[in-house]
N, C-alpha and C positions, 0 to 999 in steps of 0.2 A: 522383545526381549525374552519374553517367555516360550521356551522351545520344548519339544519332546512331547511325551506321552503324559507327562505330568503337568505340561504347560498350564491347561485350563484349571487344574486343582491348583497349582501354584499361584494363579491369576485369582481365584477365589480367596487362598489364604491371604495374599497381599489386601485384597479389597476389604476383608474382614478385619485384619489387625489394623488399617488405616482408619476404618469407623470405629474400632474399639480405642485406639489413642486418640481420637476426636472427641468420643463420648466420656473418656475418663480425664485426659489433661487439658480439653479444650471445650469443657461443656458450658463456659461463658460466651463462646463464640455463636451467635445465631444469625447474621446476616449472611446470606447466600454468597454476595461477591467478596466475603471474607472466607467462608467455608471451602469454597472451590479451590482458590489457589493454597489454602492451607491443606485441603486433602491430597491435591496434586503433590505437594512437596514433601508431605509425609509419605506417600506412594512411593515417591522417587526416591527417598532414603529406605524405605523396605526393599526396593528392587536391588539398589546397589548393594544393601547387605546381603541379599541371597545371592547375588553375582560374586561378592567377594568370598563368602563361605563356600561356593562351588569351586571357586579358584583354588582356595586354600586346601580344599579336599582333592583337588585333582579331577574333578568329575568331567571338566570340558575335554582333557588329554587321555581320558581312560579308555581301555580298548575292551569291548564285551568279550567274556571267557569264550564264548563260543565261536569267536572268531580266531583264537590264538591257536597256532599248530599244537598238535599233541606229539611231545618227543617219546619216541621208542626207547625204554629203557634197556633193552636188549641190543647188544652188538650184532650189526649186520655181519653176515659170513666174511666178507672183504675184510673188514676191521680187525675179526678173529684170526683171520690167517695171517695179516700182516703182523699183528701182534706176537702170534705164535711163531714167525719167521724171526722177529726181533729177538726173542726170548733163545731161539736156537742160536742165533749168531753170538749172542751175549755168552751162553753157555759155553758154545765151541773156543771163543776168543778166552775166557777166564780157565777153561781146562788147558790152553796152550802156555798160559804163564807160568812161573815157576812157583815153587812151594812159599816163599816168602810172600810174594803178592797174593795169591791165593787165601794165605791166612789173614794177610792185613784186610783183604776185601771183607771175609768172614766176619771178622771182629768189628769191622765198621759197620756192616749190615746188623749186627747183633746190638749196635747201639753203643759201643764202646767209644770214649772221647781219646784223643791222643795220649794223654797221660795214663790211661788204663792199658792202651794198647801198648805202650813203651814196657809197662811192668809184664804185660801178658807174652810179649815177644822176647824179652830180656835185652832192650836196647840199653846202650849206655846213655844215651841222651835223647831229649825229645826232638831235638834237630833231627836226628838220624831217622826217626820216624816219620817226620814231615818229608826229609830226601825221599824215603822209600815209597812213602804215598804219592809223591808227585811223579817219580819214575813208574811206579805200578801203573798208576792212571795214564799217562803218556803211552805204556807199552798197550794196556788195554785198548786205548783209542786206534792205535796202529793196528791192532789185531783185528779190531770191529771193521775197519775199512778193508782189510784184507780178505775176510771171510767171506764178503758179498760174492 
């Protein structure tokens, strides 16, 4: 039951704890035929408590830090190139849209909500802004497909 580098130390701890419990709580027990089963039962409880504690801490399922792969925080050249290409495609598609759509996307990127966009663009109704947004997103998607 005791495994790993600390197995011997853990076994010694269990033995010492068992003897301590016998000394403190069961000092009246003197017969050897009573002491041995009592010591074994106390040791069994101590081992189960250690096992439960180990499971609760996740020690059995843990992976040493040395074995984990280290992620490179920098993007590799291919990822940077793909990202740059996507940004170029997006910029080309956005520039091909009309003024209203470009203004709408600019305001959305600035974090404005639809009621604020309605005021900024002078729309009569918020539903008009919703319609513009839907049409502009559809146009942008079509242009993004065509840019490749």
